[in-house]
Backbone as CSV, one residue per row, in Angstrom:
resi,resn,N_x,N_y,N_z,CA_x,CA_y,CA_z,C_x,C_y,C_z
1,UNK,77.405,66.346,-10.331,76.570,65.199,-10.595,76.133,64.522,-9.302
2,UNK,76.979,64.573,-8.295,76.636,63.905,-7.041,75.381,64.499,-6.390
3,UNK,75.241,65.840,-6.327,74.014,66.378,-5.722,72.756,66.036,-6.530
4,UNK,72.869,65.994,-7.831,71.719,65.629,-8.664,71.341,64.169,-8.413
5,UNK,72.329,63.301,-8.352,72.075,61.899,-8.070,71.457,61.689,-6.708
6,UNK,71.956,62.403,-5.712,71.403,62.278,-4.357,69.965,62.792,-4.329
7,UNK,69.695,63.905,-5.043,68.338,64.448,-5.102,67.374,63.451,-5.745
8,UNK,67.791,62.803,-6.827,66.935,61.815,-7.482,66.672,60.621,-6.565
9,UNK,67.646,60.248,-5.770,67.428,59.160,-4.816,66.390,59.556,-3.769
10,UNK,66.472,60.779,-3.286,65.490,61.234,-2.306,64.093,61.298,-2.920
11,UNK,63.998,61.755,-4.165,62.701,61.794,-4.850,62.135,60.384,-4.970
12,UNK,62.982,59.434,-5.368,62.530,58.060,-5.502,62.070,57.462,-4.188
13,UNK,62.771,57.772,-3.093,62.389,57.238,-1.790,61.147,57.921,-1.217
14,UNK,60.905,59.151,-1.614,59.770,59.906,-1.104,58.484,59.594,-1.860
15,UNK,58.605,59.147,-3.103,57.442,58.999,-3.970,56.506,57.867,-3.545
16,UNK,57.024,56.745,-3.108,56.138,55.642,-2.726,55.315,55.952,-1.482
17,UNK,55.901,56.443,-0.391,55.043,56.808,0.747,54.042,57.910,0.391
18,UNK,54.440,58.826,-0.483,53.523,59.871,-0.917,52.341,59.276,-1.668
19,UNK,52.599,58.329,-2.549,51.496,57.708,-3.286,50.560,56.946,-2.351
20,UNK,51.117,56.284,-1.335,50.259,55.589,-0.372,49.426,56.572,0.445
21,UNK,50.026,57.682,0.842,49.300,58.697,1.591,48.179,59.294,0.743
22,UNK,48.460,59.571,-0.525,47.431,60.106,-1.414,46.289,59.114,-1.598
23,UNK,46.626,57.836,-1.676,45.585,56.825,-1.825,44.734,56.712,-0.565
24,UNK,45.382,56.708,0.601,44.642,56.579,1.851,43.767,57.790,2.147
25,UNK,44.191,58.969,1.711,43.407,60.177,1.954,42.392,60.437,0.842
26,UNK,42.352,59.548,-0.153,41.436,59.643,-1.289,41.654,60.925,-2.096
27,UNK,42.878,61.413,-2.138,43.193,62.623,-2.884,43.366,62.347,-4.376
28,UNK,43.478,61.080,-4.760,43.634,60.749,-6.172,42.306,60.776,-6.922
29,UNK,41.198,60.828,-6.192,39.903,60.989,-6.815,39.271,59.716,-7.340
30,UNK,39.799,58.578,-7.000,39.210,57.306,-7.403,38.968,56.473,-6.156
31,UNK,38.075,55.493,-6.297,37.783,54.661,-5.135,38.987,53.783,-4.767
32,UNK,39.700,53.289,-5.761,40.902,52.503,-5.488,41.851,52.686,-6.662
33,UNK,42.810,53.588,-6.522,43.680,53.967,-7.629,44.985,53.204,-7.662
34,UNK,44.891,51.893,-7.824,46.112,51.089,-7.856,46.973,51.468,-9.054
35,UNK,46.337,51.813,-10.164,47.116,52.134,-11.359,48.010,53.357,-11.132
36,UNK,47.495,54.392,-10.449,48.332,55.553,-10.168,49.457,55.197,-9.201
37,UNK,49.168,54.325,-8.242,50.211,53.929,-7.299,51.315,53.146,-7.999
38,UNK,50.942,52.283,-8.948,51.945,51.506,-9.673,52.790,52.420,-10.558
39,UNK,52.164,53.407,-11.184,52.915,54.363,-12.009,53.888,55.150,-11.139
40,UNK,53.433,55.604,-9.973,54.319,56.343,-9.073,55.434,55.449,-8.542
41,UNK,55.129,54.183,-8.293,56.150,53.231,-7.854,57.215,53.043,-8.929
42,UNK,56.778,52.864,-10.177,57.733,52.678,-11.279,58.575,53.934,-11.473
43,UNK,57.961,55.107,-11.411,58.714,56.344,-11.563,59.701,56.525,-10.411
44,UNK,59.279,56.205,-9.190,60.170,56.317,-8.039,61.355,55.368,-8.142
45,UNK,61.094,54.141,-8.599,62.176,53.175,-8.771,63.169,53.657,-9.823
46,UNK,62.656,54.153,-10.951,63.543,54.652,-12.012,64.338,55.865,-11.547
47,UNK,63.694,56.769,-10.812,64.396,57.947,-10.298,65.493,57.533,-9.329
48,UNK,65.206,56.576,-8.454,66.208,56.125,-7.496,67.393,55.469,-8.209
49,UNK,67.111,54.598,-9.178,68.189,53.915,-9.893,69.031,54.893,-10.701
50,UNK,68.392,55.855,-11.358,69.134,56.857,-12.105,69.985,57.705,-11.169
51,UNK,69.428,58.068,-10.025,70.194,58.831,-9.043,71.368,58.043,-8.502
52,UNK,71.169,56.757,-8.268,72.266,55.907,-7.776,73.374,55.794,-8.816
53,UNK,72.978,55.660,-10.077,73.964,55.580,-11.157,74.751,56.888,-11.258
54,UNK,74.049,58.025,-11.205,74.728,59.314,-11.316,75.662,59.561,-10.141
55,UNK,75.213,59.203,-8.943,76.061,59.393,-7.767,77.293,58.483,-7.839
56,UNK,77.115,57.246,-8.237,78.242,56.342,-8.377,79.215,56.793,-9.448
57,UNK,78.682,57.322,-10.520,79.517,57.842,-11.603,80.331,59.050,-11.128
58,UNK,79.719,59.912,-10.320,80.421,61.091,-9.806,81.492,60.675,-8.801
59,UNK,81.226,59.658,-7.978,82.210,59.249,-6.982,83.430,58.583,-7.607
60,UNK,83.240,57.915,-8.743,84.361,57.278,-9.429,85.167,58.274,-10.234
61,UNK,84.690,59.493,-10.353,85.405,60.493,-11.113,85.140,60.417,-12.600
62,UNK,84.076,59.741,-12.998,83.715,59.659,-14.400,84.483,58.619,-15.183
63,UNK,85.301,57.818,-14.502,86.077,56.777,-15.192,85.296,55.482,-15.222
64,UNK,85.346,54.774,-16.308,84.630,53.504,-16.451,85.401,52.375,-15.820
């Protein structure tokens, strides 16, 4: 579980700069795609939080 949690944290941290880069390079295909950036931000935040929860759960040994 720890490697999966760490991977999700990296995905979450990588997603926001990626969305900004895509917006600046106009790769999203819109003149100003704030909606796609907000969706990517929300997905990145959720991925990071889920990864943090999974990593913390693995470090505690699965005990509540």
